N, C-alpha and C positions, 0 to 999 in steps of 0.2 A: 887802821878805819877811824876817819876822823869826823864828828857829828856835834853841829851846834843846835841846842835843845832853846827854843824861844818860847817860855812858859813860867808863868808868873805863881803857879801852885807847886811847892816842894813836895809835896807826895806825890803828884802826876810826875814829875821830873825823877824822883827816886825811882818811880815802876817804869818810868822809860828808860832810866838807867840799866835796872834789872833785864829788861827785855834784849837791850842791845850786847848785853854779854852773851846771850843767847847766839847772836849773829858774830860776833868777835869778842875772843875771852879778855882782851885787854882795849877794848877802845878807847880814843883819846875824846874826850867829852866835854865841851864846852857850853856854858850855860849864860843865858842872858834873860833876866826877868823883865826887862822892858824894852819895847822896839827901838829905842834910842842907843842903848847899849849893843844890841846885836848889830846894827847900820855902825856904829864906834868901830865894833872888832873888823867888821867885813872892811869898812874903809881903811882900815887898817893893815889890812893885808891878809888877814884868816881866810882861807878857802877851804871850806869844809867839804868832805865827798857828799854830805847832805845837811839839809838845814829842817828840821822838825819844828813846825810852826802853830801856835796856839792863836785862834783868830780873836780873842777877846783878851787883849792885855791892857793893863793901867792906862799905858798912853798911846795905844791904838786897837779900833774895833773895828771888826769885819775884815776884809781884804784889803786893807790900805797897805798895810804893811808889805802884804805878798805882793801887790803891784808894785811898790816900790822897790822888793828885793830882785823881781823878774827883771825891772827896768835897767837898774845897776850894776845887777850882778848875775848876768841871764846864762852863765858859766856853772853857776852851784844850781843843783837841784833842790826843788823845796817840796815837801810833803807836810800838809795840814792836818793837823791831828785835834779834833775837837767834839765838844759835847754836844753841840750845834749840829746835828748831820741829817734835816730834812733835804728832799730833793733841791731845792733851790739854793741852798746856801753850798752843797756839794757841785753842782754845776756852777755858781758863781766862781769857785776857787778855780776850777779846771779851767772856766774860761779866762783866769788871770794869770795862768800859765803853772799853777801846780802840777807837779810830776803825781799826785797822788793825793788822797784824801781819806783816813784812816779816822772812824770814830772811835772817842774814848770807850765806847761802851763796847768793843771789839774784843773778841777773846786772844789770850796771848799767842796763841798758833797763827790767827790772822794777822794780827801786827807782825809777827815775826817774817811771815810770808809776803805779806805786804812792803815790808821793807826792804827785804831780801832782792823783790822784783823792780822795784826804784834804783837802788842799788848796783843793778846790774844793766840800768838803760832801760828798764821797762816803767810803764805806767799804770797805777793801781786805782783803779776805780771800784767802790762796792758793786757787788753783782745785781742788788735789787734796782739801782740806778741804771746800769747797764740794761736790764732787761726793759725797762720802761723807757729809756732813751731810745733802743733799736726797734724795739714792737711795732709792726708786728713782724718784721722782717725774720728770716731763718738763720739760726746759727751762723757764724762767719767760718770759714775754714781756718786752722792752724796754720800759719806760713811761715816760714824763715828769714826770706828776702823779699822787699818791698819791688823788687823788678819783678819778681813773679806775677806781678798784677799790673805789670808794666810803665810801672813809674821810671824815669831817666834819673842816670845820678844826681843832674843839677835839681831835678823837683825832691829826691829823696833830700837833698839839702834844704831846699823851701820849706817841705812838709817840716821838717827838726826845727826851724825857725819859728814856723807856726805854732808850734807845740810848746816852744818856749815862752809864746804869748806874744811874740814882735809883732807890731802893726806892719802893712805893706812897706811904709816910708822907711821902716829900719831895716826889714827886708831886704829892701833895693840896695841899700847903703851898705849893709854886711856883705853881699853878694856881686855888688858892680852892674846890677841890671837895673834896666829901666821899668816904669811902673806899669806900664802895658805889658810887660813881660813877665813881671810879677802875677799879674792879676790873671794871665794865660796858665801859666803853672798852674796858680791855686785853683784856677777853674778845672781844668784837668785831674789834679790831687784829689778834687772832691769828687767829680764824677767816677773818677776810677775806684774810690772808697766808699760810691753809692750813698755818700751823706752830703747836707747843704750845707754846715757852717764847720767851723774849728773845733768847738767844744763835742761835736757829733764824730768830727775826724779820731779825737782822743778815744772816746769810747769805743769807736771802730777798730782801732793800733789796740787796745787793751784786749778788746774779744780776741782777736786773732793771735793773741800773743807776742805782737812785735816790740822789738826793742831798736831804738834810733840810735845812731852812733853819736856819743856825745861831744861837741865842740871842745877842743881844749881850751884854759883860760886864756886872756890876751896878753902875749908877752911871752908865752912858755915856747920853749925850744920845738 
């Protein structure tokens, strides 16, 4: 397991290293203290299984780097690890394509469980945010296959790209479909998930325990 930690606080980095050894006895951990360094490593060909990203770096604040990572490297899942864990910050990170948001105040067990979920293709959102976002709808059933709620294989592909934070134009280009077709698929996806937008779709998938198939990196066999 290869993980990139983008964090400028050495104590936090060491804490995350310790947590990762509970998931993999010998994790390959690459560290970047600056956003610019992280970009250089990725542009040089590094493709970690996961990027753990702090939102407040000396050369990038907020979701600036997250947005850039999702645009340039959509095949690399990113989890935000932040001390700033208000609902707005969490939803903003998810809306920009993060596959999870973990507060730095979380317990080790929560951190391990969240990382394991994302590494398996899941989406982690703090339960309190899920409750706020989905309330007052009743709890959603846990399902294994999105086809069970009526999504077609193509709609599942579209949903996967939506979750990566891709805008409609890039979804069209990626799948070779028209803008009208993409909009029809997205409308159907939101209706079947009983949500109004992409961020709520992420929350709904998280509640249902859905794990989307991850796209292979471009150029892979």
